[in-house]
C-alpha positions in Angstrom: -28.9 101.7 -110.3 -32.5 101.4 -111.6 -35.0 104.2 -111.9 -37.0 103.3 -108.8 -34.0 103.2 -106.6 -32.6 106.5 -107.9 -35.9 108.3 -107.7 -36.7 107.0 -104.2 -33.2 108.0 -103.0 -33.9 111.6 -104.4 -37.3 111.8 -102.8 -36.2 110.6 -99.4 -33.0 112.7 -99.4 -34.3 115.9 -100.8 -38.0 116.1 -100.1 -38.4 114.0 -97.0 -35.1 115.0 -95.5 -34.0 111.5 -94.9 -37.1 110.2 -93.2 -38.6 107.6 -95.5 -41.2 106.6 -93.0 -43.8 104.3 -94.6 -43.1 105.5 -98.1 -44.0 102.7 -100.5 -43.2 102.6 -104.3 -46.9 102.6 -105.2 -48.0 105.3 -102.7 -49.6 108.4 -104.2 -47.4 111.4 -103.2 -50.3 113.9 -103.4 -53.1 111.7 -101.8 -50.8 110.7 -98.9 -49.5 114.3 -98.5 -46.0 113.0 -98.9 -45.1 115.7 -101.5 -46.9 118.9 -102.5 -47.0 120.5 -105.9 -43.6 122.2 -105.2 -42.1 118.8 -104.5 -43.5 117.6 -107.9 -41.7 120.5 -109.6 -38.5 119.5 -107.8 -38.9 115.9 -109.0 -39.4 117.2 -112.6 -36.2 119.2 -112.4 -34.4 116.2 -111.0 -35.6 114.0 -113.8 -34.6 116.5 -116.5 -31.1 117.1 -115.0 -30.4 113.4 -114.1 -31.7 111.8 -117.3 -31.3 114.5 -119.8 -35.0 114.5 -120.8 -37.6 117.3 -121.2 -40.7 116.6 -119.2 -43.3 118.2 -121.4 -46.4 119.9 -120.1 -48.6 117.0 -121.3 -46.3 114.7 -119.3 -47.0 116.6 -116.0 -49.9 114.4 -114.9 -50.4 112.2 -111.9 -50.4 109.1 -114.2 -46.7 109.9 -114.8 -45.4 111.6 -111.6 -47.5 110.7 -108.6 -45.5 107.8 -107.1 -42.2 106.1 -107.4 -43.7 103.3 -109.5 -45.4 105.8 -111.9 -42.2 107.8 -112.3 -40.2 104.6 -113.0 -42.8 103.6 -115.6 -42.7 107.1 -117.2 -38.9 106.9 -117.4 -39.0 103.4 -118.8 -41.3 104.6 -121.6 -39.2 107.7 -122.2 -35.7 106.1 -122.0 -35.9 102.4 -122.0 -35.2 99.6 -119.6 -34.6 100.6 -116.0 -31.7 98.2 -115.6 -29.5 100.4 -117.8 -29.9 103.6 -115.8 
């Protein structure tokens, strides 16, 4: 399973309670109101537990965590190719 799929599954299951609606991979969580700041913290905990990484304070910016695409790109930079995870 690639990063995008795994992250999207987590977001839909745990933060949207199974209702994906019109969630797109490039949609800003905060701008669309899909996820609030508490949801972002849940995503960070998910990433740390699932991928064994530490999301540093300087990593906690919208450029890394504000959409499924951005999270996938962040994980790719941090861990490597998405096809292996």
